[in-house]
C-alpha positions in Angstrom: -12.8 -1.7 -6.7 -13.2 -1.5 -10.6 -12.7 2.4 -10.1 -9.2 1.8 -8.1 -7.7 -0.8 -10.6 -8.7 1.5 -13.7 -7.2 4.8 -11.9 -4.6 3.4 -10.2 -4.1 0.0 -11.2 -4.4 -1.8 -8.2 -4.2 -6.0 -8.5 -2.3 -5.0 -11.6 1.3 -4.9 -12.7 0.6 -1.1 -13.6 -0.1 -0.4 -9.7 0.8 3.6 -9.1 3.1 3.0 -6.3 4.3 7.0 -5.4 1.5 10.0 -5.1 1.6 13.4 -3.8 -1.0 14.6 -1.0 -4.1 12.9 -2.6 -6.2 14.5 0.1 -5.5 17.3 3.5 -6.5 14.2 5.7 -6.2 10.9 6.2 -4.0 7.8 7.2 -1.8 7.6 4.2 -2.0 11.4 4.4 -0.5 11.6 8.4 1.9 8.9 7.7 3.4 10.9 4.5 3.7 14.0 7.0 5.0 12.2 9.8 8.2 10.5 7.2 8.7 14.1 5.2 9.0 15.8 8.6 11.5 13.1 9.9 8.7 12.1 13.1 9.4 8.6 11.9 11.9 6.5 10.3 9.4 4.5 8.4 6.1 3.1 8.4 4.8 -0.4 8.0 2.0 -0.6 5.3 0.7 -3.7 3.6 0.2 -3.4 -0.2 -1.7 -5.3 -2.5 0.6 -7.7 -4.7 3.3 -7.0 -1.9 2.1 -8.2 1.6 3.5 -6.3 4.6 6.3 -3.5 3.4 8.6 -0.7 5.2 8.0 2.6 3.5 10.6 5.1 3.9 9.5 7.3 0.8 6.2 9.7 2.1 5.0 10.0 -1.6 5.1 5.7 -1.8 3.3 6.1 1.5 0.8 8.3 -0.1 0.3 6.4 -3.2 0.1 3.0 -1.7 -1.9 4.1 1.3 -4.3 5.8 -0.2 -6.4 3.2 -1.9 -5.7 0.4 0.6 -9.0 -0.5 2.3 -9.5 -3.9 4.3 -7.0 -6.2 3.0 -6.5 -9.9 4.2 -5.0 -11.6 1.7 -2.8 -11.1 -1.6 -0.5 -12.4 -4.2 2.6 -11.3 -5.2 3.2 -9.3 -8.5 7.1 -9.2 -9.4 7.0 -5.6 -11.4 5.5 -4.1 -7.9 8.0 -5.8 -5.9 10.9 -4.5 -7.8 9.4 -0.9 -7.7 9.2 -1.4 -4.0 12.7 -3.3 -3.2 12.4 -6.9 -2.4 14.7 -5.4 0.8 11.5 -3.7 2.4 9.2 -6.3 1.5 8.2 -9.1 4.5 7.8 -11.9 2.2 8.3 -11.4 -1.7 7.3 -15.3 -2.4 4.0 -15.3 -0.6 3.2 -11.7 -0.2 2.4 -12.8 3.7 0.6 -9.7 5.5 2.1 -10.0 9.3 2.4 -6.4 10.8 4.2 -7.7 14.0 6.9 -9.4 11.7 7.2 -6.2 9.2 7.8 -4.5 12.8 10.9 -7.2 13.1 12.0 -7.2 9.7 12.2 -2.9 10.1 14.2 -3.1 13.3 16.6 -5.4 11.5 16.7 -3.3 8.4 
């Protein structure tokens, strides 16, 4: 975890949210490719400091997804919420994690 905090700014306001492909495989690379190839319109993901989010940018999917593993809860960080965009976040006040509600938000958007 300390590596992720030091290298990617995880759990801080300095969190890197965009990244080119990190590896040639993995779920964030698959989501990134699907977005880039217009196979999917968006991805419902979880980001520490935001909770459930809607992602349409391939580099953001890669940046957020490459260092996340097993998040059960998180707390909001304003700077990261602003980078992702408040309209792309399920609940910016609580950083709620609920992918089902994230799908509903994506459909309504």
